[in-house]
matplotlib code that plots the C-alpha trace (Angstrom):
import matplotlib.pyplot as plt

x = [102.4, 102.8, 99.9, 99.7, 100.0, 96.5, 95.6, 95.4, 92.5, 88.9, 86.3, 84.7, 88.1, 89.1, 85.7, 85.8, 89.5, 87.6, 85.0, 87.7, 88.8, 92.2, 93.3, 95.8, 92.7, 90.7, 93.2, 93.5, 89.6, 90.0, 92.8, 90.8, 87.7, 88.4, 89.6, 86.3, 84.1, 85.5, 85.0, 81.1, 81.3, 82.6, 79.7, 77.5, 79.3, 80.2, 83.9, 86.9, 86.6, 83.3, 83.9, 86.7, 84.5, 81.4, 83.8, 85.4, 81.9, 81.0, 83.8, 83.0, 79.4, 81.0, 83.2, 80.6, 78.2, 80.3, 79.0, 75.3, 76.5, 75.9, 77.5, 73.9, 75.1, 78.8, 80.6, 81.6, 77.6, 77.0, 79.6, 78.5, 75.1, 76.0, 78.3, 75.2, 73.2, 75.9, 76.2, 72.4, 72.7, 75.5, 73.5, 70.6, 72.5, 74.0, 70.4, 69.4, 72.2, 71.7, 68.0, 69.4, 71.8, 69.3, 66.7, 69.6, 70.3, 66.4, 66.3, 69.4, 67.8, 64.6, 66.7, 68.7, 65.2, 63.8, 66.6, 66.6, 63.1, 64.1, 66.8, 67.1, 69.1, 71.6, 72.3, 72.5, 75.0, 77.2, 77.3, 78.0, 81.0, 82.4, 82.7, 86.5, 86.8, 86.9, 84.0, 81.8, 82.3, 81.2, 78.1, 77.2, 77.6, 75.6, 73.0, 72.6, 73.6, 72.3, 75.5, 76.5, 79.5, 81.0, 80.7, 81.9, 84.9, 85.6, 85.0, 87.2, 89.7, 89.4, 88.1, 84.1, 85.0, 86.7, 83.7, 81.6, 83.5, 83.9, 80.0, 79.5, 82.4, 80.6, 77.0, 78.4, 80.3, 77.2, 74.9, 77.2, 77.3, 73.4, 73.0, 75.6, 73.9, 70.7, 72.4, 73.3, 69.6]
y = [-53.3, -54.7, -54.1, -57.7, -59.3, -60.3, -60.3, -64.1, -63.8, -64.2, -61.5, -63.9, -64.8, -61.1, -59.8, -62.6, -61.2, -57.6, -58.7, -59.7, -56.1, -56.6, -53.5, -54.9, -56.8, -53.8, -51.7, -54.4, -54.5, -50.8, -50.8, -53.4, -51.6, -47.7, -46.6, -48.3, -46.8, -43.4, -43.4, -44.0, -41.1, -38.7, -39.4, -38.2, -35.5, -32.0, -31.9, -34.4, -33.1, -34.2, -37.5, -38.3, -37.3, -39.8, -42.4, -42.1, -41.9, -45.3, -47.3, -46.4, -47.8, -50.8, -51.6, -51.2, -53.6, -56.2, -58.7, -58.5, -59.0, -62.6, -63.0, -63.2, -60.3, -59.4, -57.5, -54.9, -54.2, -54.3, -51.9, -49.6, -49.4, -48.1, -45.6, -44.5, -44.2, -42.4, -39.9, -39.1, -38.6, -36.0, -34.5, -34.2, -32.7, -30.1, -29.1, -28.5, -26.7, -24.5, -23.9, -23.2, -20.6, -19.2, -18.6, -17.2, -14.8, -13.8, -13.3, -10.9, -9.0, -8.6, -7.5, -5.0, -3.8, -3.2, -1.3, 0.8, 1.7, 2.8, 5.1, 8.4, 9.3, 11.0, 8.0, 6.2, 8.6, 8.3, 4.4, 5.0, 7.0, 4.3, 2.1, 2.1, 5.0, 3.4, 0.8, 3.4, 5.7, 3.1, 2.3, 6.0, 6.5, 3.5, 3.5, 7.2, 8.8, 6.0, 5.7, 2.5, 0.5, 1.8, 5.3, 4.6, 3.1, 6.2, 8.6, 6.7, 5.5, 1.9, -1.2, -2.3, -5.6, -3.3, -1.3, -4.4, -5.8, -2.6, -2.4, -6.0, -5.4, -2.4, -3.9, -6.6, -4.4, -1.9, -5.0, -6.2, -2.4, -2.3, -5.7, -4.5, -1.3, -3.5, -4.8, -1.4, -0.2]
z = [290.5, 287.0, 284.7, 283.7, 287.2, 287.5, 283.7, 283.9, 286.6, 285.3, 286.5, 289.2, 290.8, 290.8, 292.3, 295.1, 296.1, 295.8, 298.1, 300.5, 300.5, 299.0, 297.8, 295.1, 293.4, 293.7, 291.9, 289.3, 288.8, 288.5, 285.8, 283.8, 283.4, 284.1, 280.5, 279.0, 281.9, 281.5, 277.8, 278.7, 281.4, 278.8, 276.9, 279.8, 281.1, 279.6, 281.0, 281.7, 285.4, 285.6, 284.0, 286.4, 289.2, 287.9, 287.2, 290.8, 292.1, 290.3, 291.6, 295.1, 294.5, 292.6, 295.2, 298.0, 295.9, 294.5, 297.2, 295.6, 292.0, 291.1, 287.6, 285.8, 283.4, 282.3, 285.0, 282.5, 282.0, 285.5, 286.2, 283.0, 284.3, 287.7, 285.9, 283.9, 286.8, 288.7, 285.7, 285.6, 289.2, 288.6, 286.2, 288.3, 291.3, 288.8, 287.3, 291.1, 291.7, 288.8, 289.8, 293.2, 291.9, 289.8, 292.6, 294.5, 291.9, 291.6, 295.4, 295.1, 292.3, 294.5, 297.2, 295.1, 293.6, 297.1, 298.0, 295.2, 296.0, 299.3, 298.5, 296.8, 293.9, 296.0, 297.9, 294.8, 293.0, 296.4, 295.9, 292.1, 293.2, 295.4, 292.3, 290.8, 288.5, 285.0, 286.0, 287.6, 284.6, 282.0, 284.2, 284.4, 280.5, 279.9, 282.4, 282.8, 279.4, 277.5, 275.6, 273.3, 273.9, 270.7, 271.7, 275.4, 274.0, 271.7, 274.5, 277.1, 274.4, 275.4, 273.6, 273.2, 275.0, 277.9, 278.2, 278.3, 280.9, 282.9, 282.9, 284.0, 286.7, 287.9, 287.8, 290.0, 292.7, 292.7, 293.6, 296.3, 297.7, 297.7, 299.5, 302.1, 302.3, 302.9, 306.1, 307.3, 307.1]

ax = plt.figure().add_subplot(projection="3d")
ax.plot(x, y, z, "-o")
ax.set_aspect("equal")
plt.show()
């Protein structure tokens, strides 16, 4: 469809056709306002993908509610308000997901602490020995021997960054092993 095919139509004419669910007019309305609304979404969202999601959700709401729009204000302003409210909903949803994720992490840590209180040193050492060699070695040197990452890096002939990433990997794998152990207990 040529971009200018509907440019002669007023917003009222375009909306009237959109209410009749005519896809070509809906696309024309989208094309007319999408760039401006996307720019607004970028103000409220942290990433291009989030802004695109908010824009899409907003247009779904816009098309769903077009019949209720009575042109008492500018169409663009009404659409912008829907987009801002959608962005706020998106933000609140992400915030709830983050809180849920943090709660899950805390529960997992409590489970791990509970498991650690029920196993002995030999069982823990057996779990440590199940870790990949490099990750297990870094964890042992760091947590048991108290070495700093710089010392571990020198001793193992790796970079400090590798030492840190291997420690993180080892902790994550150990946590998984501990949670699995709880299921077996």
